[in-house]
N, C-alpha and C positions, 0 to 999 in steps of 0.2 A: 737209699743206702746211707746218706748223711744222717737221716733221722735215727736209723738203727745204731750207727756209730755213736751218736750223741746219747742215745739211751743206754748203751753199754757203758759209756764213761760215767753217766749218772748213777747207774747201778753199782759200779765199783766204788765211786766216791761215797755214796750214802751207806753202802754195806760196811766198808772198813770203818767209817766214822761211827755208825750206830752200834756195831758190834763191840768196838773198843770202849765206847761210852757205857754200854750196858754192862760190860765186864767190870768197869769201875764201880758202877752202882751196886753190883751184886757182891763185891768184895768188901767185907767189913773192916776197912782200914782207913786211916786218914788220907785225904786227897794228896797231901804232900808226899806220902809214901808210895802212892800209885803213879806219880808223875813219871819216874824213870821207865816203868813198864809201858805207860801210855806212849811216851816218846819212841820207845822201841817199836811198838805196833805201828805208830805213825810212819816211822822211817821205812819199815818193811813194806807197808801198804803203798806209801807214796812212791817208793822206788819202782814198784811194779806198775803203777799207773804211768809214771814217766816213761818206763821202758816200752809200754804198749802204745801210749797215746801222746807222748811228748811233754815238754816242760810246762806248757800252759795248763794242761790237764793236771799236772802235778801240783801246781800252785793252787788250783781249785780244790784238789784233794786235801792239801794242808789246811786251807780255809774251812773246808767241810768238817774236818776233825775238830778244830777249835770251836766251831759253831756248835757242834754236838756236845762238846765238853761244857761250854757255857750254858747251854740249854739244860743239860742234866743237873747242873749245880743250882741254877736259879729258878727253873720252872717247876711248879708243883706237879706231882704225878708224872714226872718225866719218864720214869721207867716204864709205865704202862704205854705211853705213846711210842717210845723207842722200841719196845717189844713188838708193837703192831707194825712199825716200819720194817723191822727185821723179818717178821712173818711175810710181809709183802715182797721184800727184796731177795730172800734166800732162794726161792724157786727160780727166779730169773738169773741170779748169780750162778747157781748150779748148772742150769741148762745152757746159758749163753757163754759164760766165762770158763766153766769147768769142762763142759762137753762140747763147746764150740758151735752150738746150734744157732740158727738164725732167730730173729725176733718173731717172725711169722710162725716158724715151727714150734717155738716155745709157747706162744699163745695158744696154738692148736693143741699141744700136748696138755696144757693146763685146762682146756675146755672153755677158753674165752673166744667168742666169735659173735658175728652179727646174725648168723642163721637163726630164723624163727625167734628173733629177739623179743618182740612184743608178746608172742605166745608164751615164751619161756618166763617172762616177767609175770604175766598173769597167772601162769601155772604155779609159780613160787608164792604169789600172794594168796591164792586160793588154798594151797597146801598149809600155809601158816594159819589162816583163819579157821579152816575146817578140819585140820589134822593136828597140827602142832599145839595150838592153844587148848583144844579139848584135852589132850594128853597132859599138858602142864597143869591144867586146872584139877584134873583127877588126882595127879600126883600131889599137888598142894593140899587137897582135902585129906588125902591119906596121911601125909606127914603131920598135918595139924591134929587129926584125930588121934594119932599115935603119940602126940606130944613130943616129937623128936626135935622140935625147934621152937624157940620163943617167937610167937606171932609178931610180925612187923620188924624183926631184927634187921634183915637185909634192907628193907625199905627205908628204915631210919638211917642206915649207913649211906645208902646211895643218894638219899635226899640231901645229904651234906656235901656231895661232890660238886665241884665248880661247873658252871654251865658249859664251858668249852669242852670239858671232858664228856659230858652227856651228849653234846652235839657230835663229838668225835665218835661216840659209840654207835651211831647209826649212819655215819657218812663214810669215813675212811676205814674204820675197824672191820666192818663186814667184808669189804673187798679184800683186805689184807689177810684176814683169818680164813676166808673161803679159799683163796689162792693157795695158802699154805696147807691147811688141814684137809681140804677136799681135793683141790687141784693137784697138789704135790704129794701129800702123804697117803691119801686113801688108796690109790692104786698100788702103792709100794708096800704098805703094811696092813691093809685091810680096813673095812668100814668100822668094825668094832674097836680095834686098837686106836685108830686115828680119832675116833669119837671120845675114847677114854682120855687120850692125851689132851684133846680139846677141852674136856671137862676139868682135868687137872690144872690146865693153864688158867682156868677161871675160878679155881677153888681158893679164893682170897679171903673169904669171910668165915671159914669153917662152918659153912651152912649146908646141911643135908639137902635142902630144897634147891640150893644153887647147884650143887654137884649133880644131883639127879636130873634137874631141869636142863642143864647144859649138855649132859650126856644124851638125853632124849633129843634135844635140838640137833646135836651133832649127827645122830643117827638119821633123823629126818632129812637134814641137809644133804647128807651123803647119798641117801636113797634117791632124792630128787636129782642129784647129779648123774647117778647111774641110769635112772629112768629116762632122763631127757638127753643124756650124753652131752651135757653142757653145764658150765659153772654158773650161768646166768640165773637159773631158778633159785639156786641156794643163796646167791648174793641178794637177790630180791627178797627172799624169805627172811634171811638174817637181818637185813636192813629194816624191813617192816616190823619184825619181832622186837628189835631194840627200840625203834621209834615209838611203838605203842607203849613199851615199858617205860620209856622216858616220860611220855605224856601222862601216864597214870602213877608216876613215881610217888606222888604225894597222897594218893588215894588208895593204893593197893600194894601188896608185897610183890616186887618184881624180881626177876632173875635175868639180868642183862647178860647176854652172851656175846 
């Protein structure tokens, strides 16, 4: 019970902080002009935390807000990392804080569990190697033959990313994105639409191969979830896919999802 209460507080703190910070990053205005809006968000969010969990949690909330603000200002590629944090938090925020469900029920509804854990991991790995990668390779060949994209464009961009962001792409990001797009969205709006939104969320380089590749990956991940009635296979598949892409980033054209 104490662990669930602590987790609820953590979700609230990080949710308010990350969402308000991302809002600042997305608004094309000077930081000084955004400060009044940020303080309003902070005041409202912190008041709610104090009401539910006490003054100590409220102090932690204020510190979380300012930590996120500093992070967004001084850390490179902060928006990508914060967006992944939001993807991770929103399903928990919706289920536990809006609907009042327990942590156990939330995890179950998202498809996160220990049942057949090893089997599901192996299933996800095999699906990546023998289903997803053949599809991606065929799509890449077609796009290259049709000359829809300059060869190596995405690879060149990704090879210039900092190492911590590449590591982030196969560690935390797959968990966050699978929880949001497959565990949370897929049952609500369907496999196709959630995969399309997943693809649009990664359409950062105006690359046809990236868009088609992430849509294909999203469909495969969603089918894995439906087939196994668990989020574990898609998390394993997503993590492996991105890990392999990072490993070959300097030697081939990747589509990190």
